[in-house]
All heavy atoms as an XYZ file, in Angstrom:
901
protein
N     -21.578   -134.460     11.047
C     -21.526   -133.383     10.083
C     -20.232   -132.603     10.270
O     -20.051   -131.977     11.291
C     -22.691   -132.449     10.298
C     -24.003   -133.099     10.039
S     -24.721   -132.086      9.044
C     -25.869   -131.787      8.370
N     -19.408   -132.702      9.294
C     -18.156   -131.970      9.353
C     -18.270   -130.598      8.714
O     -19.212   -130.297      7.995
N     -17.298   -129.760      9.061
C     -17.319   -128.418      8.491
C     -16.859   -128.469      7.044
O     -16.046   -129.303      6.659
C     -16.386   -127.495      9.282
C     -16.878   -127.192     10.670
C     -16.000   -126.164     11.315
C     -16.562   -125.793     12.670
N     -15.706   -124.842     13.353
N     -17.383   -127.508      6.290
C     -16.994   -127.432      4.882
C     -15.591   -126.847      4.777
O     -15.241   -125.910      5.497
C     -17.987   -126.541      4.148
C     -17.818   -126.608      2.644
C     -18.787   -125.705      1.950
N     -20.134   -126.290      1.948
C     -21.214   -125.658      1.519
N     -21.121   -124.421      1.114
N     -22.380   -126.250      1.527
N     -14.778   -127.336      3.879
C     -13.403   -126.842      3.694
C     -13.451   -125.604      2.798
O     -13.686   -125.710      1.598
C     -12.547   -127.932      3.065
C     -11.089   -127.514      3.015
O     -10.727   -126.564      3.734
O     -10.321   -128.147      2.262
N     -13.276   -124.434      3.435
C     -13.352   -123.199      2.649
C     -11.998   -122.487      2.575
O     -11.939   -121.273      2.460
C     -14.422   -122.260      3.202
C     -14.207   -121.956      4.664
O     -13.202   -122.364      5.240
N     -15.159   -121.256      5.266
N     -10.938   -123.262      2.638
C      -9.615   -122.668      2.502
C      -9.348   -122.326      1.040
O      -9.729   -123.056      0.138
C      -8.533   -123.615      3.009
C      -8.587   -123.795      4.513
C      -7.544   -124.761      4.955
N      -7.926   -126.117      4.468
C      -7.162   -127.178      4.617
N      -6.001   -127.103      5.202
N      -7.568   -128.339      4.179
N      -8.658   -121.178      0.831
C      -8.342   -120.739     -0.522
C      -6.839   -120.610     -0.632
O      -6.178   -120.111      0.290
C      -9.008   -119.369     -0.835
C      -8.673   -118.898     -2.234
C     -10.506   -119.460     -0.645
N      -6.303   -121.028     -1.738
C      -4.864   -120.930     -1.944
C      -4.468   -119.458     -2.097
O      -5.135   -118.682     -2.770
C      -4.460   -121.714     -3.181
N      -3.359   -119.075     -1.432
C      -2.883   -117.696     -1.527
C      -2.142   -117.515     -2.836
O      -1.264   -118.292     -3.188
C      -1.964   -117.364     -0.339
C      -1.337   -115.995     -0.443
C      -2.086   -114.857     -0.223
C       0.011   -115.860     -0.776
C      -1.520   -113.597     -0.327
C       0.584   -114.621     -0.881
C      -0.181   -113.484     -0.660
O       0.391   -112.253     -0.768
N      -2.485   -116.456     -3.551
C      -1.833   -116.148     -4.817
C      -1.043   -114.855     -4.630
O      -1.627   -113.821     -4.304
C      -2.866   -115.968     -5.922
C      -3.827   -117.146     -6.053
S      -2.996   -118.606     -6.586
C      -3.290   -118.524     -8.302
N       0.251   -114.931     -4.835
C       1.102   -113.753     -4.716
C       0.862   -112.858     -5.933
O       1.127   -113.255     -7.061
C       2.567   -114.206     -4.648
C       3.502   -113.051     -4.375
O       3.107   -111.896     -4.481
N       4.747   -113.378     -4.056
N       0.343   -111.625     -5.707
C       0.005   -110.766     -6.846
C       1.227   -110.350     -7.667
O       1.150   -110.228     -8.878
C      -0.667   -109.556     -6.212
C      -0.324   -109.596     -4.782
C      -0.022   -111.008     -4.441
N       2.373   -110.157     -7.018
C       3.588   -109.758     -7.743
C       4.065   -110.902     -8.632
O       4.414   -110.705     -9.799
C       4.678   -109.308     -6.758
C       4.203   -108.070     -5.999
C       5.982   -109.040     -7.487
C       5.084   -107.661     -4.864
N       4.036   -112.126     -8.084
C       4.459   -113.284     -8.866
C       3.515   -113.513    -10.042
O       3.949   -113.848    -11.155
C       4.521   -114.512     -7.977
N       2.233   -113.296     -9.834
C       1.281   -113.471    -10.920
C       1.505   -112.433    -12.023
O       1.418   -112.744    -13.212
C      -0.146   -113.369    -10.383
C      -0.546   -114.535     -9.505
S      -2.221   -114.395     -8.914
C      -3.111   -114.560    -10.437
N       1.812   -111.202    -11.636
C       2.051   -110.157    -12.621
C       3.298   -110.463    -13.431
O       3.340   -110.240    -14.643
C       2.182   -108.806    -11.926
N       4.324   -110.998    -12.760
C       5.566   -111.340    -13.475
C       5.341   -112.485    -14.455
O       5.934   -112.540    -15.522
C       6.653   -111.717    -12.478
C       7.234   -110.527    -11.766
C       8.393   -110.933    -10.903
N       8.904   -109.765    -10.173
C       9.454   -109.826     -8.988
N       9.598   -110.990     -8.376
N       9.895   -108.734     -8.402
N       4.462   -113.400    -14.084
C       4.221   -114.546    -14.959
C       3.481   -114.133    -16.227
O       3.624   -114.764    -17.261
C       3.442   -115.623    -14.218
O       2.134   -115.160    -13.956
N       2.699   -113.078    -16.161
C       1.973   -112.602    -17.338
C       2.907   -111.941    -18.351
O       2.597   -111.869    -19.514
C       0.912   -111.585    -16.923
C      -0.273   -112.209    -16.270
C      -1.385   -111.188    -16.098
N      -2.115   -111.506    -14.884
C      -2.310   -110.668    -13.878
N      -1.844   -109.447    -13.924
N      -2.977   -111.051    -12.830
N       4.027   -111.387    -17.878
C       4.955   -110.718    -18.773
C       4.833   -109.203    -18.664
O       4.052   -108.676    -17.873
N       5.614   -108.485    -19.455
C       5.595   -107.016    -19.362
C       4.267   -106.429    -19.855
O       3.628   -106.972    -20.750
C       6.751   -106.581    -20.260
C       6.961   -107.717    -21.187
C       6.557   -108.957    -20.429
N       3.892   -105.343    -19.243
C       2.628   -104.678    -19.579
C       2.847   -103.799    -20.811
O       3.832   -103.063    -20.909
C       2.147   -103.799    -18.401
C       1.906   -104.666    -17.171
C       0.893   -103.044    -18.758
C       1.643   -103.864    -15.911
N       1.928   -103.884    -21.753
C       2.000   -103.054    -22.947
C       1.206   -101.769    -22.687
O      -0.012   -101.763    -22.682
C       1.402   -103.800    -24.146
C       2.107   -105.079    -24.486
C       3.546   -104.826    -24.961
O       3.827   -103.821    -25.589
N       4.429   -105.753    -24.640
N       1.922   -100.660    -22.440
C       1.232    -99.409    -22.157
C       1.081    -98.606    -23.446
O       1.883    -98.717    -24.367
C       2.009    -98.594    -21.122
O       3.260    -98.222    -21.656
N       0.062    -97.808    -23.489
C      -0.216    -97.035    -24.698
C       0.510    -95.693    -24.695
O       0.728    -95.105    -25.752
C      -1.720    -96.806    -24.823
O      -2.177    -96.091    -23.684
N       0.889    -95.173    -23.534
C       1.504    -93.851    -23.448
C       3.018    -93.914    -23.442
O       3.624    -94.970    -23.593
N       3.646    -92.745    -23.266
C       5.112    -92.705    -23.221
C       5.644    -93.365    -21.955
O       5.005    -93.337    -20.898
C       5.431    -91.216    -23.221
C       4.203    -90.554    -22.722
C       3.057    -91.420    -23.141
N       6.816    -93.944    -22.072
C       7.420    -94.633    -20.936
C       8.272    -93.654    -20.132
O       8.500    -92.505    -20.533
C       8.306    -95.784    -21.416
O       9.373    -95.228    -22.198
C       7.519    -96.781    -22.252
N       8.766    -94.125    -19.007
C       9.648    -93.304    -18.175
C      10.932    -92.992    -18.929
O      11.450    -91.880    -18.855
C       9.938    -94.033    -16.849
C       8.649    -94.165    -16.034
C      11.006    -93.288    -16.048
C       8.771    -95.021    -14.813
N      11.413    -93.965    -19.678
C      12.639    -93.733    -20.459
C      12.422    -92.637    -21.504
O      13.301    -91.809    -21.731
C      13.084    -95.033    -21.145
C      13.635    -96.059    -20.185
C      14.863    -95.548    -19.431
O      15.693    -94.856    -19.987
N      14.934    -95.901    -18.153
N      11.246    -92.635    -22.130
C      10.945    -91.577    -23.099
C      10.984    -90.211    -22.415
O      11.478    -89.232    -22.966
C       9.565    -91.800    -23.730
C       9.528    -93.047    -24.587
O      10.614    -93.489    -25.037
O       8.426    -93.573    -24.805
N      10.426    -90.147    -21.201
C      10.402    -88.884    -20.463
C      11.815    -88.431    -20.102
O      12.152    -87.260    -20.235
C       9.550    -89.055    -19.203
C       9.525    -87.836    -18.332
C       8.778    -86.724    -18.674
C      10.262    -87.799    -17.143
C       8.756    -85.598    -17.875
C      10.250    -86.680    -16.339
C       9.493    -85.583    -16.716
O       9.487    -84.470    -15.916
N      12.645    -89.372    -19.644
C      14.005    -89.009    -19.233
C      14.878    -88.646    -20.435
O      15.808    -87.839    -20.296
C      14.638    -90.160    -18.451
C      14.011    -90.448    -17.093
C      14.632    -91.703    -16.486
C      14.181    -89.276    -16.154
N      14.617    -89.235    -21.588
C      15.427    -88.981    -22.777
C      14.879    -87.849    -23.655
O      15.360    -87.660    -24.764
C      15.536    -90.254    -23.616
C      16.307    -91.325    -22.886
O      17.172    -91.032    -22.064
N      15.990    -92.579    -23.164
N      13.896    -87.090    -23.161
C      13.317    -86.019    -23.973
C      14.346    -84.912    -24.217
O      15.265    -84.729    -23.396
C      12.089    -85.442    -23.285
C      12.410    -84.577    -22.074
C      11.174    -84.303    -21.244
N      11.448    -83.364    -20.175
C      12.057    -83.651    -19.035
N      12.501    -84.889    -18.825
N      12.240    -82.740    -18.115
N      14.222    -84.178    -25.308
C      15.170    -83.089    -25.560
C      14.970    -81.948    -24.569
O      13.841    -81.531    -24.306
C      14.840    -82.653    -26.983
C      13.445    -83.100    -27.214
C      13.247    -84.322    -26.376
N      16.054    -81.460    -24.006
C      15.992    -80.364    -23.038
C      16.758    -79.171    -23.574
O      17.728    -79.332    -24.311
C      16.609    -80.810    -21.712
C      15.853    -81.909    -21.028
C      16.431    -82.139    -19.642
N      15.839    -83.310    -19.028
C      16.375    -84.515    -19.074
N      17.489    -84.729    -19.723
N      15.772    -85.510    -18.485
N      16.348    -77.947    -23.195
C      17.090    -76.762    -23.658
C      18.445    -76.662    -22.957
O      18.617    -77.127    -21.824
C      16.180    -75.603    -23.264
C      15.361    -76.129    -22.132
C      15.182    -77.589    -22.402
N      19.384    -76.040    -23.643
C      20.700    -75.828    -23.032
C      20.603    -74.693    -22.022
O      19.608    -73.964    -21.965
C      21.742    -75.465    -24.110
O      21.342    -74.240    -24.730
C      21.865    -76.573    -25.148
N      21.647    -74.524    -21.225
C      21.648    -73.492    -20.195
C      21.544    -72.106    -20.811
O      20.886    -71.216    -20.274
C      22.900    -73.632    -19.343
C      22.948    -72.664    -18.196
C      23.899    -71.742    -17.962
C      22.004    -72.527    -17.121
N      23.616    -71.035    -16.823
C      22.445    -71.493    -16.284
C      20.814    -73.178    -16.802
C      21.759    -71.101    -15.155
C      20.118    -72.783    -15.666
C      20.603    -71.756    -14.857
N      22.175    -71.899    -21.963
C      22.113    -70.596    -22.639
C      20.680    -70.288    -23.090
O      20.204    -69.153    -22.965
C      23.063    -70.571    -23.845
C      24.543    -70.512    -23.472
C      25.081    -71.861    -23.008
O      24.481    -72.904    -23.354
O      26.094    -71.866    -22.285
N      20.000    -71.304    -23.615
C      18.613    -71.105    -24.038
C      17.709    -70.770    -22.855
O      16.812    -69.927    -22.961
C      18.101    -72.360    -24.752
C      18.761    -72.608    -26.089
C      18.371    -73.945    -26.686
O      17.730    -74.767    -25.987
O      18.705    -74.182    -27.858
N      17.964    -71.411    -21.730
C      17.175    -71.125    -20.527
C      17.396    -69.674    -20.088
O      16.449    -68.967    -19.739
C      17.541    -72.109    -19.395
C      16.902    -71.696    -18.080
C      17.143    -73.512    -19.765
N      18.646    -69.220    -20.118
C      18.948    -67.830    -19.745
C      18.230    -66.850    -20.662
O      17.681    -65.839    -20.204
C      20.459    -67.592    -19.804
C      21.216    -68.203    -18.655
C      22.699    -67.885    -18.770
C      23.503    -68.534    -17.669
N      24.939    -68.290    -17.808
N      18.230    -67.136    -21.970
C      17.550    -66.260    -22.923
C      16.053    -66.184    -22.628
O      15.454    -65.102    -22.664
C      17.766    -66.773    -24.346
C      19.180    -66.596    -24.857
C      19.392    -67.242    -26.226
O      18.395    -67.707    -26.821
O      20.549    -67.282    -26.671
N      15.450    -67.327    -22.332
C      14.026    -67.345    -22.028
C      13.718    -66.538    -20.771
O      12.727    -65.812    -20.710
C      13.542    -68.786    -21.862
C      13.505    -69.564    -23.155
C      13.136    -71.020    -22.941
O      12.991    -71.479    -21.808
N      13.002    -71.752    -24.040
N      14.578    -66.644    -19.759
C      14.367    -65.882    -18.526
C      14.487    -64.388    -18.783
O      13.729    -63.582    -18.225
C      15.369    -66.325    -17.454
C      15.144    -67.718    -16.868
C      16.288    -68.089    -15.933
C      13.827    -67.779    -16.125
N      15.431    -63.979    -19.619
C      15.578    -62.555    -19.946
C      14.343    -62.038    -20.674
O      13.885    -60.926    -20.422
C      16.834    -62.351    -20.799
C      18.125    -62.506    -20.022
C      19.365    -62.406    -20.915
O      19.209    -62.046    -22.092
O      20.460    -62.702    -20.426
N      13.798    -62.842    -21.580
C      12.595    -62.433    -22.299
C      11.429    -62.238    -21.344
O      10.637    -61.311    -21.487
C      12.226    -63.477    -23.355
C      13.139    -63.469    -24.563
C      12.716    -64.528    -25.565
C      13.655    -64.585    -26.746
N      13.306    -65.675    -27.683
N      11.318    -63.132    -20.357
C      10.232    -63.018    -19.388
C      10.376    -61.753    -18.549
O       9.397    -61.107    -18.198
C      10.200    -64.241    -18.476
C       9.609    -65.462    -19.124
C       9.508    -66.599    -18.133
C       8.969    -67.845    -18.778
N       8.898    -68.984    -17.846
N      11.609    -61.406    -18.203
C      11.833    -60.215    -17.383
C      11.443    -58.950    -18.140
O      10.932    -58.003    -17.556
C      13.300    -60.125    -16.961
C      13.675    -61.113    -15.886
C      15.127    -60.978    -15.497
C      15.525    -62.030    -14.484
N      16.947    -61.978    -14.148
N      11.706    -58.931    -19.447
C      11.372    -57.755    -20.245
C       9.882    -57.546    -20.327
O       9.403    -56.416    -20.334
C      11.950    -57.901    -21.662
C      13.452    -57.799    -21.699
C      13.966    -57.964    -23.109
C      15.487    -57.966    -23.149
N      15.983    -58.235    -24.503
N       9.113    -58.593    -20.400
C       7.672    -58.489    -20.504
C       7.244    -58.373    -21.952
O       8.054    -58.226    -22.862
N       5.952    -58.399    -22.159
C       5.436    -58.362    -23.525
C       5.119    -56.935    -23.939
O       4.816    -56.072    -23.110
C       4.187    -59.224    -23.638
O       3.156    -58.667    -22.850
N       5.174    -56.679    -25.245
C       4.864    -55.345    -25.765
C       3.394    -55.021    -25.571
O       3.037    -53.888    -25.251
C       5.220    -55.280    -27.246
C       6.701    -55.369    -27.507
C       6.992    -55.327    -28.998
C       8.475    -55.498    -29.273
N       8.758    -55.514    -30.718
N       2.552    -56.008    -25.766
C       1.115    -55.788    -25.622
C       0.766    -55.372    -24.192
O      -0.049    -54.463    -23.979
C       0.350    -57.050    -25.995
N       1.406    -56.006    -23.232
C       1.140    -55.655    -21.837
C       1.613    -54.239    -21.542
O       0.926    -53.468    -20.858
C       1.835    -56.657    -20.906
C       1.666    -56.415    -19.415
C       0.194    -56.519    -19.024
C       2.476    -57.402    -18.616
N       2.779    -53.868    -22.060
C       3.295    -52.527    -21.837
C       2.372    -51.473    -22.449
O       2.084    -50.446    -21.820
C       4.692    -52.405    -22.430
N       1.882    -51.738    -23.658
C       0.951    -50.802    -24.302
C      -0.344    -50.682    -23.499
O      -0.874    -49.586    -23.318
C       0.646    -51.273    -25.721
C       1.819    -51.144    -26.663
C       1.538    -51.778    -28.019
O       0.399    -52.245    -28.246
O       2.466    -51.797    -28.849
N      -0.836    -51.805    -23.019
C      -2.058    -51.800    -22.227
C      -1.876    -50.980    -20.950
O      -2.740    -50.181    -20.577
C      -2.461    -53.233    -21.883
C      -3.630    -53.338    -20.956
C      -4.906    -53.082    -21.413
C      -3.449    -53.671    -19.621
C      -5.997    -53.178    -20.560
C      -4.524    -53.755    -18.766
C      -5.802    -53.513    -19.242
N      -0.731    -51.152    -20.278
C      -0.468    -50.402    -19.041
C      -0.385    -48.907    -19.322
O      -0.902    -48.093    -18.548
C       0.816    -50.901    -18.395
C       0.672    -52.265    -17.758
C       1.974    -52.794    -17.179
O       3.038    -52.221    -17.492
O       1.916    -53.780    -16.441
N       0.264    -48.530    -20.429
C       0.346    -47.107    -20.775
C      -1.042    -46.530    -21.028
O      -1.365    -45.428    -20.564
C       1.218    -46.922    -22.015
C       2.697    -47.119    -21.744
C       3.524    -46.993    -23.021
O       3.007    -46.475    -24.026
O       4.690    -47.419    -23.001
N      -1.856    -47.276    -21.754
C      -3.215    -46.813    -22.050
C      -4.022    -46.648    -20.762
O      -4.733    -45.651    -20.586
C      -3.899    -47.827    -22.978
C      -5.260    -47.394    -23.439
C      -5.855    -48.418    -24.386
C      -7.254    -48.022    -24.811
N      -7.876    -49.032    -25.667
N      -3.889    -47.609    -19.856
C      -4.620    -47.525    -18.594
C      -4.132    -46.338    -17.759
O      -4.928    -45.662    -17.107
C      -4.473    -48.823    -17.797
C      -5.184    -50.005    -18.424
S      -6.931    -49.717    -18.731
C      -7.553    -49.665    -17.075
N      -2.818    -46.072    -17.792
C      -2.290    -44.920    -17.066
C      -2.853    -43.623    -17.623
O      -3.202    -42.709    -16.865
C      -0.758    -44.905    -17.135
C      -0.134    -45.920    -16.211
O      -0.758    -46.349    -15.245
N       1.091    -46.320    -16.512
N      -2.945    -43.519    -18.953
C      -3.512    -42.314    -19.567
C      -4.972    -42.151    -19.168
O      -5.397    -41.042    -18.801
C      -3.386    -42.401    -21.088
C      -1.960    -42.289    -21.587
C      -1.850    -42.556    -23.081
O      -2.902    -42.734    -23.735
O      -0.711    -42.581    -23.574
N      -5.724    -43.239    -19.225
C      -7.135    -43.176    -18.828
C      -7.265    -42.763    -17.366
O      -8.146    -41.973    -17.008
C      -7.818    -44.527    -19.043
C      -7.955    -44.871    -20.509
O      -7.832    -44.005    -21.372
N      -8.190    -46.132    -20.795
N      -6.387    -43.280    -16.524
C      -6.432    -42.968    -15.097
C      -6.121    -41.495    -14.860
O      -6.762    -40.843    -14.045
C      -5.443    -43.867    -14.366
C      -5.395    -43.655    -12.887
C      -4.363    -43.153    -12.167
C      -6.433    -43.926    -11.934
N      -4.679    -43.102    -10.837
C      -5.952    -43.581    -10.668
C      -7.712    -44.442    -12.047
C      -6.711    -43.710     -9.517
C      -8.455    -44.577    -10.888
C      -7.969    -44.220     -9.653
N      -5.146    -40.967    -15.607
C      -4.815    -39.548    -15.469
C      -5.989    -38.674    -15.870
O      -6.308    -37.684    -15.195
C      -3.592    -39.210    -16.320
C      -2.297    -39.747    -15.754
C      -1.131    -39.431    -16.674
C       0.153    -40.079    -16.172
N       1.282    -39.861    -17.075
N      -6.653    -39.020    -16.969
C      -7.818    -38.254    -17.412
C      -8.917    -38.293    -16.358
O      -9.550    -37.277    -16.056
C      -8.351    -38.817    -18.731
C      -7.447    -38.550    -19.913
C      -7.987    -39.215    -21.165
C      -7.028    -39.068    -22.324
N      -7.485    -39.805    -23.522
N      -9.120    -39.468    -15.789
C     -10.159    -39.616    -14.772
C      -9.835    -38.789    -13.531
O     -10.710    -38.146    -12.944
C     -10.270    -41.100    -14.407
C     -11.558    -41.481    -13.729
C     -11.691    -42.978    -13.580
O     -11.437    -43.711    -14.552
O     -12.056    -43.394    -12.461
N      -8.566    -38.775    -13.147
C      -8.158    -37.962    -12.000
C      -8.379    -36.476    -12.264
O      -8.830    -35.737    -11.381
C      -6.683    -38.218    -11.668
C      -6.368    -39.508    -10.922
C      -4.865    -39.647    -10.746
C      -7.045    -39.525     -9.571
N      -8.041    -36.027    -13.472
C      -8.242    -34.616    -13.801
C      -9.716    -34.239    -13.716
O     -10.071    -33.191    -13.161
C      -7.701    -34.336    -15.206
C      -6.190    -34.351    -15.275
C      -5.677    -34.194    -16.705
O      -6.496    -33.932    -17.607
O      -4.467    -34.340    -16.897
N     -10.589    -35.083    -14.246
C     -12.027    -34.811    -14.168
C     -12.488    -34.731    -12.718
O     -13.250    -33.837    -12.336
C     -12.809    -35.911    -14.892
C     -12.687    -35.875    -16.389
C     -13.472    -37.018    -17.014
C     -13.277    -37.076    -18.517
N     -13.978    -38.228    -19.114
N     -12.004    -35.652    -11.923
C     -12.397    -35.671    -10.512
C     -11.913    -34.420     -9.787
O     -12.642    -33.836     -8.977
C     -11.830    -36.933     -9.851
C     -12.326    -37.159     -8.473
N     -13.638    -37.423     -8.198
C     -11.683    -37.156     -7.277
C     -13.790    -37.569     -6.892
N     -12.619    -37.421     -6.309
N     -10.678    -34.004    -10.095
C     -10.158    -32.776     -9.477
C     -10.979    -31.570     -9.870
O     -11.265    -30.702     -9.033
C      -8.698    -32.570     -9.901
C      -7.740    -33.478     -9.207
C      -6.312    -33.120     -9.562
N      -5.418    -34.165     -9.107
C      -4.487    -34.735     -9.840
N      -4.295    -34.349    -11.084
N      -3.730    -35.680     -9.347
N     -11.346    -31.488    -11.144
C     -12.169    -30.361    -11.595
C     -13.497    -30.321    -10.859
O     -13.956    -29.262    -10.432
C     -12.396    -30.459    -13.104
C     -11.167    -30.167    -13.922
C     -11.395    -30.387    -15.413
O     -12.551    -30.671    -15.801
O     -10.420    -30.289    -16.172
N     -14.106    -31.488    -10.690
C     -15.380    -31.549     -9.969
C     -15.199    -31.064     -8.540
O     -16.012    -30.308     -8.003
C     -15.921    -32.974     -9.969
C     -16.502    -33.409    -11.268
C     -17.041    -34.835    -11.158
C     -17.547    -35.332    -12.489
N     -18.024    -36.738    -12.400
N     -14.117    -31.528     -7.912
C     -13.890    -31.133     -6.513
C     -13.599    -29.647     -6.395
O     -14.088    -28.978     -5.489
C     -12.733    -31.935     -5.924
C     -13.022    -33.400     -5.612
C     -11.766    -34.088     -5.101
C     -14.126    -33.530     -4.588
N     -12.796    -29.105     -7.310
C     -12.449    -27.695     -7.247
C     -13.654    -26.808     -7.545
O     -13.851    -25.771     -6.907
C     -11.309    -27.375     -8.224
C      -9.950    -27.998     -7.862
C      -8.941    -27.716     -8.967
C      -9.439    -27.452     -6.546
N     -14.475    -27.203     -8.492
C     -15.653    -26.404     -8.826
C     -16.700    -26.485     -7.719
O     -17.385    -25.514     -7.430
C     -16.253    -26.855    -10.152
O     -16.727    -28.166    -10.031
N     -16.811    -27.597     -7.084
C     -17.813    -27.779     -6.049
C     -17.263    -27.644     -4.644
O     -17.964    -27.877     -3.682
N     -16.012    -27.221     -4.506
C     -15.412    -27.165     -3.172
C     -15.998    -26.035     -2.335
O     -16.137    -26.164     -1.126
C     -13.898    -27.003     -3.277
O     -13.588    -25.764     -3.893
N     -16.362    -24.919     -2.971
C     -16.920    -23.797     -2.205
C     -18.259    -24.173     -1.604
O     -18.508    -23.942     -0.427
C     -17.073    -22.587     -3.128
C     -15.762    -22.067     -3.663
C     -15.964    -20.991     -4.729
O     -17.129    -20.645     -4.981
O     -14.972    -20.535     -5.278
N     -19.124    -24.778     -2.401
C     -20.443    -25.141     -1.896
C     -20.353    -26.278     -0.878
O     -21.075    -26.282      0.103
C     -21.364    -25.534     -3.048
O     -20.830    -26.666     -3.713
N     -19.433    -27.222     -1.104
C     -19.332    -28.342     -0.181
C     -18.769    -27.896      1.170
O     -19.165    -28.397      2.207
C     -18.469    -29.451     -0.782
O     -17.155    -28.991     -0.980
N     -17.845    -26.925      1.152
C     -17.299    -26.457      2.426
C     -18.375    -25.735      3.236
O     -18.417    -25.852      4.462
C     -16.098    -25.538      2.191
O     -16.502    -24.388      1.483
N     -19.267    -25.001      2.571
C     -20.359    -24.331      3.277
C     -21.315    -25.363      3.883
O     -21.780    -25.203      5.008
C     -21.129    -23.418      2.319
C     -20.341    -22.196      1.905
C     -21.134    -21.333      0.943
C     -20.315    -20.151      0.467
N     -21.048    -19.342     -0.525
N     -21.575    -26.434      3.111
C     -22.456    -27.480      3.603
C     -21.856    -28.145      4.841
O     -22.556    -28.437      5.808
C     -22.690    -28.537      2.525
C     -23.555    -28.069      1.379
C     -23.712    -29.163      0.344
C     -24.488    -28.696     -0.866
N     -24.573    -29.728     -1.903
N     -20.554    -28.341      4.816
C     -19.896    -28.964      5.964
C     -20.019    -28.087      7.204
O     -20.275    -28.564      8.306
C     -18.416    -29.217      5.651
C     -18.187    -30.330      4.672
C     -16.734    -30.528      4.382
N     -16.532    -31.451      3.274
C     -15.453    -31.509      2.528
N     -14.447    -30.695      2.764
N     -15.361    -32.369      1.543
N     -19.841    -26.775      7.022
C     -19.949    -25.865      8.165
C     -21.363    -25.883      8.731
O     -21.565    -25.874      9.938
C     -19.547    -24.454      7.738
C     -18.059    -24.317      7.461
C     -17.687    -22.939      6.937
O     -18.563    -22.110      6.701
N     -16.394    -22.698      6.752
N     -22.361    -25.912      7.854
C     -23.748    -25.951      8.319
C     -24.009    -27.229      9.122
O     -24.643    -27.199     10.171
C     -24.707    -25.905      7.129
C     -24.765    -24.561      6.457
C     -25.728    -24.609      5.288
N     -25.590    -23.422      4.450
C     -26.051    -23.315      3.226
N     -26.686    -24.343      2.668
N     -25.893    -22.207      2.534
N     -23.493    -28.356      8.618
C     -23.700    -29.612      9.318
C     -23.043    -29.590     10.692
O     -23.597    -30.090     11.667
C     -23.138    -30.776      8.491
C     -23.981    -31.136      7.297
C     -23.413    -32.328      6.557
C     -24.241    -32.658      5.334
N     -23.681    -33.794      4.572
N     -21.853    -29.011     10.777
C     -21.155    -28.931     12.061
C     -21.965    -28.102     13.047
O     -22.113    -28.458     14.218
C     -19.769    -28.327     11.883
C     -18.770    -29.264     11.237
C     -17.411    -28.630     11.105
C     -16.427    -29.525     10.395
N     -15.112    -28.883     10.225
N     -22.518    -26.969     12.592
C     -23.321    -26.117     13.475
C     -24.561    -26.861     13.956
O     -24.932    -26.785     15.140
C     -23.729    -24.847     12.738
C     -22.582    -23.882     12.538
C     -23.056    -22.634     11.821
C     -21.904    -21.681     11.535
N     -22.330    -20.485     10.799
N     -25.216    -27.586     13.032
C     -26.415    -28.340     13.409
C     -26.096    -29.416     14.438
O     -26.851    -29.624     15.383
C     -27.033    -28.971     12.162
C     -27.679    -27.973     11.223
C     -28.171    -28.617      9.938
O     -28.144    -29.865      9.865
O     -28.573    -27.883      9.022
N     -24.966    -30.074     14.281
C     -24.577    -31.107     15.226
C     -24.324    -30.508     16.607
O     -24.712    -31.072     17.628
C     -23.327    -31.843     14.745
C     -23.588    -32.811     13.622
C     -22.338    -33.551     13.234
C     -22.581    -34.509     12.088
N     -21.361    -35.212     11.672
N     -23.658    -29.340     16.637
C     -23.380    -28.707     17.925
C     -24.678    -28.331     18.613
O     -24.859    -28.552     19.813
C     -22.515    -27.468     17.721
C     -21.073    -27.779     17.385
C     -20.271    -26.517     17.215
C     -18.831    -26.812     16.813
N     -18.055    -25.587     16.601
N     -25.623    -27.762     17.857
C     -26.899    -27.359     18.442
C     -27.677    -28.563     18.948
O     -28.219    -28.536     20.055
C     -27.738    -26.611     17.403
C     -27.215    -25.232     17.095
C     -28.091    -24.539     16.063
C     -27.532    -23.195     15.681
N     -28.341    -22.534     14.631
N     -27.736    -29.606     18.166
C     -28.501    -30.779     18.573
C     -27.852    -31.443     19.786
O     -28.538    -31.952     20.659
C     -28.623    -31.779     17.423
O     -27.348    -32.278     17.086
N     -26.557    -31.401     19.869
C     -25.851    -31.985     21.009
C     -26.145    -31.229     22.292
O     -26.302    -31.818     23.353
N     -26.245    -29.944     22.227
C     -26.550    -29.126     23.409
C     -27.964    -29.391     23.920
O     -28.203    -29.490     25.109
C     -26.416    -27.639     23.070
C     -24.988    -27.200     22.848
C     -24.951    -25.742     22.454
N     -23.631    -25.370     21.988
C     -23.365    -24.298     21.244
N     -24.346    -23.492     20.881
N     -22.150    -24.022     20.865
N     -28.891    -29.523     23.000
C     -30.272    -29.723     23.416
C     -30.473    -31.121     24.008
O     -31.290    -31.297     24.895
C     -31.200    -29.562     22.200
C     -31.260    -28.139     21.683
C     -32.037    -28.035     20.388
O     -32.462    -29.040     19.836
N     -32.190    -26.817     19.895
N     -29.730    -32.050     23.603
C     -29.901    -33.432     24.044
C     -29.551    -33.582     25.524
O     -30.208    -34.307     26.250
C     -29.013    -34.361     23.201
C     -29.138    -35.806     23.582
C     -30.293    -36.509     23.256
C     -28.128    -36.462     24.271
C     -30.402    -37.844     23.600
C     -28.256    -37.791     24.610
C     -29.391    -38.485     24.271
N     -28.521    -32.861     25.988
C     -28.070    -33.024     27.365
C     -28.823    -32.144     28.353
O     -28.643    -32.256     29.540
C     -26.566    -32.751     27.458
C     -25.751    -33.837     26.805
C     -25.030    -33.594     25.643
C     -25.705    -35.111     27.337
C     -24.276    -34.581     25.054
C     -24.963    -36.101     26.741
C     -24.255    -35.840     25.604
N     -29.663    -31.241     27.897
C     -30.431    -30.393     28.824
C     -31.615    -31.164     29.386
O     -32.253    -31.952     28.697
C     -30.949    -29.145     28.098
C     -29.855    -28.169     27.798
C     -30.431    -26.918     27.217
N     -29.362    -26.018     26.817
C     -29.530    -24.940     26.108
N     -30.732    -24.598     25.688
N     -28.517    -24.173     25.805
N     -31.932    -30.873     30.644
C     -33.097    -31.519     31.286
C     -34.191    -30.547     31.524
O     -34.060    -29.436     31.851
C     -32.665    -32.139     32.626
C     -31.760    -33.320     32.418
C     -30.395    -33.225     32.587
C     -32.291    -34.547     32.061
C     -29.569    -34.312     32.412
C     -31.469    -35.637     31.902
C     -30.118    -35.517     32.076
């Protein structure tokens, strides 16, 4: 009983691909990409200047937010100023209570 001959011929994948011919691709080729229209240096400079200036909509939005923030700060200041007398008294009371409780804790 002899062994079965299971040798397989080696097929060079590159040679096989070349024998089939060029591949028909559906998308743009590398040459199409390299030959695409590009902006001139002056156009690039103009675009960069436009980006630096920013958009009008963004500037308007920032101004509106600044106004809202100022109004909010004013309201907060009014609350603090109107309630500052009562809050300062509360703070003093809390400090006194802490001092008293601290003294009693260390006594034996």
